[in-house]
Backbone as JSON, one array per atom type, in Angstrom:
{
  "sequence": "MKDSSIHIPDRRRWFEIIAVCITGFGKFIFMDLLNWRFIYIAMACIFWIVYVVIRCRKERALLYYWGFRTDNFWKSFLTVLPFGLLSVFIFFVIGQYLGTNIMSWHIIPLLFLYPIWGCIQHFLMMGLLAGNLRDMESQSIPGILIVVFTSILFSIVHFPFQLLVLGTFLLAIFYCIIYLKEKNLYVLGIFHGWLGAFFFYTVMERDAFLEVFGKLSALS",
  "N": [[107.64, 131.75, 89.47], [105.87, 134.33, 87.92], [102.43, 134.32, 86.89], [101.33, 135.41, 83.96], [99.09, 135.15, 82.47], [96.68, 136.36, 82.71], [95.31, 139.56, 83.41], [95.2, 141.24, 86.44], [94.52, 143.92, 88.44], [96.65, 145.21, 91.02], [95.31, 146.41, 93.12], [92.85, 145.09, 93.17], [93.8, 142.55, 93.81], [94.81, 142.96, 96.41], [92.43, 143.59, 97.71], [91.12, 141.1, 97.59], [92.89, 139.53, 99.11], [92.66, 140.75, 101.64], [89.94, 140.29, 102.1], [89.96, 137.51, 102.29], [91.43, 137.19, 104.65], [89.65, 138.36, 106.47], [87.55, 136.55, 106.28], [88.81, 134.32, 107.39], [89.27, 135.27, 110.0], [86.67, 135.46, 110.82], [86.05, 132.87, 111.5], [86.9, 132.5, 114.14], [85.04, 133.95, 115.52], [82.4, 133.06, 114.73], [82.57, 130.24, 114.75], [84.23, 129.41, 116.93], [83.58, 131.13, 119.11], [80.72, 131.63, 119.02], [79.85, 129.16, 118.3], [78.66, 128.44, 115.89], [79.07, 126.57, 113.68], [78.12, 125.21, 111.32], [76.56, 127.24, 110.16], [78.47, 129.24, 109.71], [80.23, 127.98, 107.87], [78.45, 127.51, 105.76], [77.64, 130.16, 105.07], [80.1, 131.29, 104.37], [80.77, 129.73, 102.16], [78.63, 130.36, 100.41], [79.02, 133.16, 100.04], [81.59, 133.28, 98.77], [81.2, 131.68, 96.55], [79.27, 133.14, 95.17], [80.85, 135.4, 94.68], [82.8, 134.35, 92.94], [81.16, 133.63, 90.77], [80.19, 136.15, 89.94], [82.61, 137.48, 89.26], [83.55, 135.8, 87.22], [81.65, 136.01, 85.27], [82.33, 138.29, 83.99], [84.94, 137.79, 83.25], [85.74, 134.93, 82.18], [88.01, 133.37, 82.02], [89.19, 133.46, 84.45], [88.52, 131.3, 86.09], [90.11, 129.16, 85.2], [92.59, 130.33, 85.62], [92.65, 130.63, 88.42], [92.68, 127.97, 89.19], [90.61, 126.17, 88.87], [90.4, 123.73, 87.1], [90.64, 121.03, 84.73], [92.41, 119.91, 83.0], [94.93, 119.11, 83.87], [94.33, 117.36, 85.87], [94.64, 114.52, 86.55], [97.39, 114.24, 86.48], [98.17, 115.96, 88.55], [96.75, 114.73, 90.61], [97.95, 112.18, 90.83], [100.44, 113.0, 91.6], [100.04, 113.95, 94.17], [98.94, 111.75, 95.42], [100.72, 109.63, 96.58], [101.71, 111.01, 98.83], [99.31, 111.5, 100.15], [98.37, 108.88, 100.78], [100.44, 107.98, 102.45], [100.15, 109.82, 104.53], [97.59, 109.17, 105.58], [98.13, 106.59, 106.52], [100.02, 107.18, 108.52], [98.36, 108.68, 110.21], [96.62, 106.69, 111.15], [98.41, 105.04, 112.54], [99.32, 106.79, 114.56], [96.87, 107.29, 115.8], [96.19, 104.74, 116.76], [98.27, 104.39, 118.56], [97.88, 106.49, 120.4], [95.37, 105.91, 121.23], [93.18, 107.18, 120.16], [91.65, 106.62, 118.02], [88.64, 106.65, 116.5], [87.13, 105.62, 114.42], [84.24, 105.48, 112.39], [81.06, 104.93, 110.66], [80.31, 107.49, 110.21], [82.27, 108.9, 108.92], [81.96, 108.51, 106.24], [79.93, 110.16, 104.81], [81.34, 112.55, 105.13], [83.59, 112.2, 103.57], [82.61, 112.73, 101.11], [81.43, 115.25, 101.34], [83.26, 116.97, 102.67], [85.44, 117.49, 100.86], [84.31, 119.48, 99.23], [84.18, 121.74, 100.88], [86.87, 121.8, 101.26], [87.83, 122.57, 98.73], [86.86, 125.18, 98.66], [88.31, 126.31, 100.79], [90.96, 126.06, 99.82], [90.78, 127.52, 97.52], [90.57, 130.06, 98.62], [92.93, 130.25, 100.26], [95.1, 129.36, 98.66], [94.5, 130.06, 95.93], [93.61, 132.8, 96.09], [95.2, 133.97, 98.08], [98.02, 132.93, 98.2], [98.39, 132.8, 95.4], [97.77, 135.45, 94.53], [99.71, 136.91, 95.94], [102.01, 135.97, 94.72], [101.68, 136.85, 92.07], [101.66, 139.61, 92.07], [101.97, 142.8, 90.55], [103.36, 145.08, 91.28], [105.36, 144.39, 93.02], [107.85, 141.95, 93.93], [107.69, 138.96, 95.51], [109.55, 136.61, 97.3], [109.27, 133.11, 96.63], [109.52, 131.26, 98.76], [108.82, 132.75, 100.99], [106.15, 133.27, 100.46], [105.08, 130.69, 100.58], [105.62, 129.98, 103.27], [104.28, 132.04, 104.72], [101.6, 131.72, 103.85], [101.13, 129.12, 104.77], [101.43, 129.42, 107.55], [99.32, 131.19, 108.13], [97.17, 129.61, 107.32], [97.34, 127.53, 109.15], [96.95, 128.85, 111.6], [94.27, 129.48, 111.53], [93.13, 127.14, 112.35], [93.45, 127.04, 115.05], [92.14, 126.46, 118.38], [93.3, 123.92, 118.45], [96.04, 122.13, 118.97], [97.36, 119.91, 117.73], [96.03, 119.91, 115.31], [96.72, 122.4, 114.32], [99.5, 122.08, 113.96], [99.47, 119.91, 112.15], [98.03, 120.96, 109.92], [99.71, 123.04, 109.21], [102.03, 121.73, 108.28], [100.9, 120.24, 106.19], [99.95, 122.33, 104.62], [102.26, 123.53, 103.66], [103.17, 121.63, 101.81], [100.88, 121.54, 100.15], [100.82, 124.18, 99.18], [103.19, 124.4, 97.72], [102.67, 122.5, 95.72], [100.4, 123.69, 94.57], [101.36, 126.17, 93.52], [102.93, 125.15, 91.57], [101.36, 123.35, 90.0], [98.7, 124.3, 90.02], [95.94, 123.33, 90.58], [92.93, 123.29, 91.94], [90.91, 121.46, 92.44], [92.08, 118.94, 92.95], [93.59, 119.51, 95.27], [91.52, 120.24, 96.98], [90.05, 117.84, 97.18], [91.93, 116.04, 98.37], [92.5, 117.46, 100.69], [90.03, 117.38, 101.97], [89.65, 114.59, 102.3], [91.97, 113.83, 103.81], [91.63, 115.5, 106.0], [89.25, 114.5, 107.09], [90.0, 111.86, 107.87], [92.0, 112.54, 109.69], [90.58, 113.8, 111.77], [89.07, 111.63, 112.79], [90.95, 109.81, 113.6], [93.43, 110.85, 114.77], [92.59, 113.19, 116.14], [90.38, 112.4, 117.6], [87.72, 113.22, 117.22], [84.37, 113.56, 116.29], [83.57, 114.77, 113.49], [81.33, 114.85, 111.89], [79.1, 114.79, 113.64], [79.67, 117.14, 115.0], [79.13, 119.1, 113.14], [76.57, 118.49, 111.85], [75.12, 117.56, 113.98], [74.84, 119.77, 115.66], [73.3, 121.29, 113.97], [70.88, 119.87, 113.82], [70.1, 120.17, 116.41], [69.3, 122.76, 116.51], [66.89, 122.77, 115.25]],
  "CA": [[107.46, 132.56, 88.27], [104.55, 134.92, 87.89], [101.53, 133.91, 85.84], [100.88, 136.61, 83.26], [98.05, 134.76, 81.52], [95.51, 137.2, 82.9], [95.68, 140.8, 84.11], [94.38, 141.62, 87.59], [95.19, 145.03, 89.11], [97.1, 144.93, 92.39], [94.27, 146.85, 94.05], [91.91, 143.98, 93.26], [94.47, 141.46, 94.51], [94.84, 143.29, 97.84], [91.06, 143.45, 98.2], [90.86, 139.68, 97.78], [93.71, 139.07, 100.23], [92.04, 141.25, 102.87], [88.66, 139.57, 102.26], [90.31, 136.16, 102.76], [91.82, 137.32, 106.06], [88.42, 138.61, 107.23], [86.85, 135.27, 106.33], [89.51, 133.5, 108.37], [89.02, 135.83, 111.32], [85.28, 135.15, 111.16], [86.01, 131.54, 112.09], [87.05, 132.6, 115.59], [83.81, 134.52, 116.06], [81.2, 132.25, 114.49], [82.76, 128.83, 115.09], [84.81, 129.21, 118.26], [82.88, 131.9, 120.14], [79.27, 131.43, 118.96], [79.6, 127.75, 118.01], [77.79, 128.36, 114.71], [79.96, 125.96, 112.7], [77.45, 124.97, 110.04], [76.15, 128.53, 109.61], [79.66, 129.93, 109.22], [80.7, 127.3, 106.66], [77.46, 127.74, 104.7], [77.69, 131.56, 104.64], [81.38, 131.51, 103.69], [80.65, 129.1, 100.85], [77.71, 131.15, 99.58], [79.65, 134.44, 99.7], [82.68, 133.14, 97.81], [80.65, 131.15, 95.3], [78.67, 134.3, 94.49], [81.96, 136.24, 94.21], [83.38, 133.69, 91.78], [80.21, 133.74, 89.66], [80.18, 137.54, 89.48], [83.88, 137.78, 88.6], [83.74, 135.0, 86.01], [80.75, 136.49, 84.23], [83.06, 139.33, 83.25], [86.2, 137.24, 82.74], [85.61, 133.49, 82.42], [89.34, 132.77, 82.11], [89.62, 133.47, 85.85], [88.37, 129.96, 86.64], [91.32, 128.42, 84.87], [93.71, 131.01, 86.27], [92.64, 130.31, 89.85], [92.97, 126.56, 89.39], [89.44, 125.33, 88.64], [90.76, 123.19, 85.8], [90.67, 119.56, 84.69], [93.38, 119.43, 82.02], [96.06, 118.46, 84.54], [93.79, 116.76, 87.09], [95.23, 113.24, 86.9], [98.81, 114.48, 86.75], [98.24, 116.52, 89.9], [96.22, 113.72, 91.54], [98.97, 111.15, 91.04], [101.55, 113.63, 92.31], [99.68, 114.09, 95.58], [98.46, 110.47, 95.94], [101.63, 108.98, 97.53], [101.73, 111.81, 100.07], [98.03, 111.29, 100.83], [98.33, 107.54, 101.34], [101.38, 107.95, 103.56], [99.58, 110.61, 105.62], [96.51, 108.38, 106.19], [98.79, 105.51, 107.27], [100.59, 107.79, 109.73], [97.24, 109.03, 111.08], [96.14, 105.47, 111.8], [99.44, 104.61, 113.5], [99.25, 107.71, 115.7], [95.59, 107.06, 116.47], [96.28, 103.5, 117.52], [99.22, 104.59, 119.66], [97.28, 107.39, 121.39], [94.04, 105.43, 121.6], [92.22, 108.21, 119.75], [91.01, 106.17, 116.78], [87.2, 106.46, 116.7], [86.56, 105.44, 113.09], [82.86, 105.02, 112.31], [80.44, 105.2, 109.37], [80.13, 108.94, 110.09], [83.29, 109.48, 108.05], [81.59, 108.3, 104.84], [79.4, 111.39, 104.19], [82.36, 113.6, 105.13], [84.5, 111.97, 102.44], [81.97, 113.33, 99.94], [81.1, 116.66, 101.59], [84.39, 117.78, 103.12], [86.21, 118.02, 99.74], [83.71, 120.73, 98.73], [84.69, 122.78, 101.77], [88.3, 121.84, 101.01], [88.03, 123.38, 97.53], [86.63, 126.57, 99.05], [89.46, 126.74, 101.6], [92.16, 126.21, 99.0], [90.56, 128.67, 96.62], [90.89, 131.26, 99.38], [94.3, 130.29, 100.75], [96.07, 129.18, 97.59], [94.15, 130.85, 94.76], [93.51, 134.24, 96.33], [96.27, 134.46, 98.94], [99.33, 132.61, 97.63], [98.42, 133.18, 93.99], [97.83, 136.9, 94.4], [101.02, 137.38, 96.42], [103.02, 135.65, 93.72], [101.47, 137.53, 90.8], [101.62, 141.07, 92.21], [102.73, 143.51, 89.53], [104.15, 146.16, 91.85], [106.44, 143.88, 93.85], [108.2, 140.54, 93.75], [107.85, 138.32, 96.81], [110.17, 135.29, 97.15], [108.34, 132.0, 96.76], [109.6, 130.63, 100.07], [108.06, 133.58, 101.92], [104.74, 133.05, 100.14], [104.72, 129.37, 101.1], [105.64, 130.01, 104.74], [103.23, 132.93, 105.19], [100.32, 131.07, 103.59], [101.02, 127.95, 105.65], [101.22, 129.91, 108.91], [97.96, 131.72, 108.22], [96.25, 128.49, 107.2], [97.38, 126.75, 110.4], [96.4, 129.67, 112.67], [92.81, 129.38, 111.45], [92.72, 125.91, 113.01], [93.64, 127.19, 116.49], [93.2, 126.2, 119.37], [93.69, 122.52, 118.5], [97.47, 122.16, 118.68], [97.71, 118.9, 116.75], [95.47, 120.34, 114.04], [97.54, 123.53, 113.87], [100.75, 121.52, 113.45], [99.18, 119.1, 110.97], [97.65, 121.81, 108.77], [100.9, 123.81, 108.8], [102.88, 120.85, 107.46], [100.18, 119.93, 104.97], [99.83, 123.55, 103.8], [103.53, 123.72, 102.96], [103.12, 120.74, 100.65], [99.8, 121.98, 99.26], [101.16, 125.45, 98.55], [104.21, 124.11, 96.71], [101.98, 121.83, 94.62], [99.51, 124.64, 93.89], [102.13, 127.13, 92.74], [103.51, 124.43, 90.44], [100.35, 122.71, 89.16], [97.49, 125.12, 90.01], [94.69, 122.57, 90.44], [92.21, 123.36, 93.22], [90.09, 120.27, 92.64], [92.91, 117.91, 93.58], [93.9, 119.94, 96.63], [90.28, 120.18, 97.76], [89.73, 116.44, 97.44], [92.86, 115.47, 99.35], [92.33, 118.15, 101.96], [88.82, 116.84, 102.58], [89.88, 113.21, 102.72], [92.96, 113.78, 104.9], [91.03, 116.14, 107.16], [88.28, 113.58, 107.69], [90.74, 110.79, 108.56], [92.73, 113.14, 110.81], [89.62, 114.0, 112.84], [88.6, 110.36, 113.37], [92.05, 108.98, 114.09], [94.34, 111.58, 115.66], [91.92, 114.2, 116.96], [89.31, 111.78, 118.38], [86.57, 114.1, 117.1], [83.38, 113.17, 115.29], [83.27, 116.01, 112.77], [79.97, 114.76, 111.37], [78.2, 115.23, 114.71], [79.97, 118.53, 115.33], [78.46, 119.97, 112.17], [75.16, 118.2, 111.63], [74.47, 117.41, 115.28], [74.46, 121.12, 116.09], [72.23, 121.77, 113.08], [69.62, 119.24, 114.23], [69.74, 120.69, 117.72], [68.67, 124.06, 116.31], [65.55, 122.59, 114.66]],
  "C": [[106.03, 133.06, 88.2], [103.75, 134.45, 86.69], [100.94, 135.15, 85.2], [99.76, 136.31, 82.27], [96.8, 135.62, 81.63], [95.93, 138.43, 83.71], [94.68, 141.12, 85.21], [95.13, 142.75, 88.3], [95.56, 144.67, 90.55], [96.05, 145.34, 93.41], [93.22, 145.77, 94.25], [92.52, 142.82, 94.03], [94.5, 141.72, 96.02], [93.45, 143.19, 98.46], [90.74, 141.99, 98.5], [91.64, 139.11, 98.97], [93.09, 139.49, 101.56], [90.73, 140.52, 103.15], [88.9, 138.15, 102.76], [90.66, 136.2, 104.25], [90.59, 137.55, 106.95], [87.61, 137.32, 107.35], [87.48, 134.35, 107.36], [89.27, 133.97, 109.79], [87.6, 135.51, 111.78], [85.12, 133.78, 111.79], [86.07, 131.62, 113.6], [85.79, 133.15, 116.25], [82.65, 133.53, 115.96], [81.36, 130.78, 114.88], [83.22, 128.64, 116.53], [84.01, 129.9, 119.36], [81.38, 131.58, 120.18], [78.88, 129.97, 118.71], [78.59, 127.56, 116.88], [78.58, 127.78, 113.54], [79.3, 125.82, 111.34], [77.07, 126.3, 109.38], [77.34, 129.26, 109.0], [80.13, 129.31, 107.9], [79.75, 127.58, 105.5], [77.54, 129.17, 104.17], [78.99, 131.87, 103.9], [81.33, 130.93, 102.29], [79.78, 129.93, 99.91], [78.37, 132.44, 99.13], [80.69, 134.26, 98.6], [82.21, 132.51, 96.51], [80.02, 132.27, 94.49], [79.77, 135.2, 93.92], [82.58, 135.65, 92.94], [82.46, 133.83, 90.57], [80.22, 135.14, 89.07], [81.45, 137.87, 88.7], [84.0, 137.06, 87.26], [82.74, 135.34, 84.92], [81.44, 137.53, 83.36], [84.32, 138.77, 82.61], [86.25, 135.74, 83.07], [86.96, 132.81, 82.59], [89.86, 132.73, 83.55], [89.52, 132.08, 86.48], [89.63, 129.13, 86.41], [92.52, 129.02, 85.59], [93.79, 130.66, 87.75], [92.99, 128.85, 90.11], [91.77, 125.64, 89.3], [89.58, 124.76, 87.23], [90.84, 121.66, 85.88], [91.75, 119.02, 83.76], [94.58, 118.73, 82.65], [95.62, 117.74, 85.82], [94.53, 115.49, 87.48], [96.72, 113.36, 87.17], [99.0, 115.0, 88.17], [97.81, 115.49, 90.93], [97.29, 112.68, 91.86], [100.21, 111.71, 91.74], [101.29, 113.67, 93.8], [99.35, 112.75, 96.23], [99.43, 109.78, 96.91], [101.7, 109.7, 98.87], [100.45, 111.58, 100.86], [97.95, 109.93, 101.49], [99.26, 107.41, 102.55], [100.81, 108.69, 104.77], [98.48, 109.82, 106.34], [97.1, 107.25, 107.03], [99.36, 106.04, 108.58], [99.49, 108.16, 110.72], [96.76, 107.81, 111.86], [97.13, 104.98, 112.85], [99.4, 105.47, 114.74], [97.98, 107.47, 116.5], [95.6, 105.79, 117.3], [97.19, 103.66, 118.74], [98.61, 105.43, 120.78], [95.93, 106.89, 121.9], [92.94, 106.4, 121.23], [91.46, 107.82, 118.48], [89.53, 105.85, 117.05], [86.49, 106.3, 115.35], [85.14, 104.88, 113.16], [82.31, 105.36, 110.93], [80.23, 106.69, 109.16], [81.13, 109.58, 109.13], [82.87, 109.42, 106.58], [80.98, 109.55, 104.21], [80.43, 112.51, 104.15], [83.34, 113.44, 103.97], [83.93, 112.52, 101.14], [81.77, 114.83, 100.12], [82.32, 117.52, 101.9], [85.26, 118.27, 101.96], [85.64, 119.3, 99.14], [84.22, 121.9, 99.55], [86.2, 122.92, 101.58], [88.64, 122.69, 99.79], [87.86, 124.86, 97.84], [87.84, 127.1, 99.82], [90.7, 126.98, 100.74], [92.01, 127.28, 97.93], [90.95, 129.95, 97.34], [92.38, 131.34, 99.69], [95.34, 130.21, 99.63], [95.77, 130.11, 96.4], [94.21, 132.34, 94.98], [94.63, 134.79, 97.21], [97.64, 134.2, 98.3], [99.44, 133.06, 96.18], [98.53, 134.68, 93.78], [99.17, 137.47, 94.87], [102.1, 137.11, 95.39], [102.91, 136.52, 92.48], [101.29, 139.04, 90.92], [102.48, 141.73, 91.15], [103.71, 144.51, 90.13], [105.32, 145.68, 92.69], [106.66, 142.4, 93.59], [108.52, 139.93, 95.11], [108.46, 136.93, 96.6], [109.18, 134.16, 97.42], [108.35, 131.37, 98.13], [108.82, 131.42, 101.11], [106.56, 133.4, 101.7], [104.27, 131.73, 100.74], [104.62, 129.39, 102.62], [104.5, 130.86, 105.29], [101.85, 132.29, 105.02], [100.09, 129.9, 104.54], [100.76, 128.37, 107.09], [99.79, 130.39, 109.09], [96.93, 130.59, 108.18], [96.2, 127.67, 108.49], [96.77, 127.52, 111.56], [94.87, 129.58, 112.7], [92.29, 128.15, 112.19], [93.03, 125.91, 114.52], [92.26, 127.06, 117.17], [93.66, 124.74, 119.43], [95.14, 122.38, 118.03], [97.88, 121.14, 117.63], [97.21, 119.3, 115.36], [96.27, 121.5, 113.46], [98.84, 123.02, 113.26], [100.52, 120.74, 112.16], [98.87, 119.93, 109.75], [98.82, 122.66, 108.29], [101.78, 122.97, 107.88], [102.2, 120.51, 106.14], [100.13, 121.14, 104.04], [101.12, 123.84, 103.05], [103.55, 122.9, 101.68], [102.08, 121.21, 99.65], [100.18, 123.24, 98.48], [102.21, 125.25, 97.45], [103.56, 123.47, 95.48], [101.11, 122.81, 93.85], [100.29, 125.59, 93.0], [102.77, 126.48, 91.51], [102.43, 123.94, 89.48], [99.06, 123.53, 88.99], [96.23, 124.3, 89.71], [94.0, 122.51, 91.8], [91.37, 122.12, 93.49], [90.87, 119.18, 93.38], [93.22, 118.26, 95.02], [92.67, 119.85, 97.52], [89.91, 118.76, 98.13], [90.64, 115.86, 98.52], [92.76, 116.16, 100.7], [91.11, 117.61, 102.7], [89.02, 115.43, 103.1], [90.85, 113.12, 103.9], [92.39, 114.41, 106.16], [90.06, 115.23, 107.88], [88.99, 112.48, 108.47], [91.48, 111.34, 109.79], [91.81, 113.34, 112.01], [89.3, 112.69, 113.56], [89.71, 109.46, 113.88], [92.89, 109.71, 115.13], [93.6, 112.49, 116.64], [90.84, 113.64, 117.88], [88.06, 112.67, 118.41], [85.66, 113.6, 115.99], [82.91, 114.44, 114.59], [81.87, 116.02, 112.21], [78.96, 115.26, 112.4], [78.43, 116.69, 115.07], [79.24, 119.49, 114.41], [76.96, 119.72, 112.14], [74.4, 117.94, 112.93], [74.0, 118.74, 115.82], [73.31, 121.65, 115.25], [70.89, 121.17, 113.5], [69.15, 119.76, 115.58], [69.03, 122.03, 117.61], [67.23, 123.93, 115.82], [64.56, 122.13, 115.71]]
}
């Protein structure tokens, strides 16, 4: 069901959708090709934070509309919690089976930092992509198509890591359904950050902390 609590012209919605796609495409250039992971994440965060500030100066209700809200935080959190705990358990089992479990203290700062990046990602993918597709005035897109399209696009951004592509596709389906129902970006960002951190250190056998901050120190 479309959210008519705020009016946004379709032209603005398409602009945001295209901008999200360009941001996603930039990952392949700056992260995969140039290996500028920290720079890309920092610039993407700065750009979209500035965009949110500019838009909300004119229409503050946009924050609530997009999902930056706390009124249903605990309801949404408890809805996602069982799925999150089950996912972490499965990650550990897979990691032990594959011998890819490299848990270390490096995951601790990521459990605090990664949710911030998670909120940015879900603002783009859920708030601006799925949300805009659902609330278009000129056309009505079936919810199942919105969920599948958003999940595919979200998983493609994580190419070329096959396990990560599959994992994010399955997670995005769940996240998108929850978002369209509850519309809380904080909860999705937190769980995305936590699950992503555990997935890296258990299933992927990757130290995401060193990948980001190790490259940064190498530049200094």
